[in-house]
Residue frames relative to the residue before (quaternion, step in Angstrom):
aa qw qx qy qz dx dy dz
M 1.0000 0.0000 0.0000 0.0000 0.00 0.00 0.00
G 0.7946 0.0929 -0.1060 0.5906 3.54 0.07 1.23
C 0.0436 -0.8550 0.5168 0.0037 3.58 0.46 1.21
G 0.2764 -0.7860 0.5154 0.2005 3.58 1.19 -0.36
L 0.8251 -0.2157 0.1767 0.4914 3.56 -0.95 -0.90
G 0.5301 -0.6724 0.3853 0.3441 3.60 1.25 -0.06
M 0.3699 0.7595 -0.4758 0.2449 3.59 1.24 0.11
T 0.6715 0.4928 -0.3001 0.4649 3.59 0.88 -0.92
G 0.6466 0.5354 -0.3166 0.4416 3.57 0.94 -0.86
V 0.6667 0.5009 -0.3019 0.4621 3.57 0.87 -0.93
L 0.6469 0.5158 -0.3204 0.4614 3.60 1.07 -0.64
H 0.7380 0.4463 -0.2306 0.4506 3.60 1.03 -0.76
V 0.5786 0.6540 -0.3813 0.3034 3.63 1.01 -0.65
P 0.5982 0.5600 -0.4076 0.4031 3.67 0.96 -0.43
F 0.7349 0.4451 -0.2161 0.4638 3.58 1.19 -0.51
I 0.7453 0.3542 -0.1975 0.5292 3.59 1.26 -0.08
K 0.6191 -0.5663 0.4057 0.3626 3.55 -1.28 0.38
E 0.8044 -0.0966 0.1143 0.5749 3.58 0.83 -0.97
Y 0.1546 -0.7659 0.6207 0.0642 3.55 -1.10 0.81
V 0.1616 -0.7747 0.6061 0.0799 3.57 -0.81 1.01
A 0.1394 -0.7991 0.5837 0.0358 3.56 -0.51 1.24
T 0.0013 -0.8143 0.5764 -0.0683 3.57 -0.63 1.17
D 0.1126 0.7679 -0.6263 0.0728 3.54 -1.05 0.80
I 0.5120 -0.6365 0.4805 0.3191 3.56 -1.15 0.57
S 0.6794 0.4725 -0.2662 0.4943 3.59 1.26 -0.46
S 0.3878 -0.7272 0.5159 0.2336 3.58 -0.66 1.08
Q 0.6043 0.5558 -0.3605 0.4425 3.60 1.10 -0.60
M 0.6541 0.4980 -0.3147 0.4745 3.60 0.98 -0.79
V 0.6406 0.5105 -0.3279 0.4707 3.59 0.96 -0.81
D 0.6354 0.5199 -0.3305 0.4655 3.61 0.98 -0.76
L 0.6632 0.4925 -0.3047 0.4741 3.60 0.96 -0.83
A 0.6452 0.5061 -0.3171 0.4765 3.60 1.00 -0.79
R 0.6356 0.5263 -0.3232 0.4633 3.59 0.99 -0.83
K 0.6521 0.5049 -0.3112 0.4722 3.60 0.98 -0.85
R 0.6360 0.5246 -0.3302 0.4597 3.59 0.96 -0.85
A 0.6599 0.4989 -0.3030 0.4731 3.59 0.95 -0.87
F 0.6403 0.5172 -0.3219 0.4678 3.59 0.97 -0.83
D 0.6681 0.5078 -0.2955 0.4565 3.59 0.89 -0.95
A 0.7094 0.4210 -0.2426 0.5106 3.60 1.16 -0.63
S 0.4378 -0.7229 0.4265 0.3224 3.61 1.33 0.16
V 0.2987 0.7573 -0.5158 0.2669 3.57 1.08 0.76
K 0.1733 -0.8132 0.5522 0.0605 3.57 -0.84 1.01
N 0.7398 0.4408 -0.2287 0.4539 3.62 1.11 -0.48
M 0.5153 0.5815 -0.4576 0.4324 3.57 1.01 0.87
K 0.1449 -0.7463 0.6439 0.0864 3.54 -1.06 0.87
F 0.2246 -0.7962 0.5553 0.0849 3.56 -1.09 0.74
E 0.0085 -0.7887 0.6143 -0.0250 3.55 -1.06 0.85
V 0.2429 -0.6893 0.6567 0.1862 3.52 -1.16 0.72
N 0.3308 0.7325 -0.5131 0.3012 3.54 -0.38 1.25
S 0.4164 -0.6691 0.5436 0.2890 3.56 -1.27 0.30
Y 0.6787 -0.5242 0.3301 0.3944 3.56 -1.19 0.48
N 0.7300 0.4318 -0.2535 0.4651 3.60 1.03 -0.63
N 0.7184 0.3770 -0.2397 0.5331 3.57 1.27 0.20
L 0.2582 0.8077 -0.4950 0.1898 3.59 1.12 0.61
S 0.3888 -0.7163 0.5332 0.2266 3.56 -1.16 0.62
I 0.4475 0.6880 -0.4423 0.3617 3.57 1.18 0.59
R 0.4089 -0.7105 0.5221 0.2354 3.57 -0.83 1.01
G 0.5665 -0.5876 0.4613 0.3478 3.54 -1.13 0.67
G 0.8184 0.2291 -0.1877 0.4923 3.56 -0.92 0.91
S 0.5690 0.6269 -0.3824 0.3701 3.61 1.22 0.03
M 0.6825 0.4348 -0.2801 0.5164 3.60 1.27 -0.13
D 0.3768 -0.7098 0.5492 0.2296 3.54 -1.10 0.74
A 0.7968 -0.0060 0.0350 0.6032 3.57 1.14 -0.64
V 0.1797 -0.7357 0.6405 0.1277 3.52 -1.30 0.46
L 0.1933 -0.7854 0.5821 0.0828 3.55 -0.84 1.02
A 0.0709 0.7796 -0.6180 0.0723 3.55 -0.85 0.98
S 0.0100 0.7830 -0.6217 0.0182 3.55 -1.01 0.82
L 0.8000 0.2774 -0.2261 0.4816 3.55 -1.29 0.34
L 0.2683 0.7763 -0.5234 0.2267 3.57 0.90 0.92
């Protein structure tokens, strides 16, 4: 919830099947997408959305990562 610049996501994707990066700011999602592209990351999906309007089905995630709360 708030992927920011995507730094955390890019660090974690080598160890997981898929990472969904979500932020309410389209500018942050664009920056995270660029960071993932520059790092040749293929298993990140990006969404501009708020935490209360996510397109994620209940029970479809094994873990949720949040920092700077």
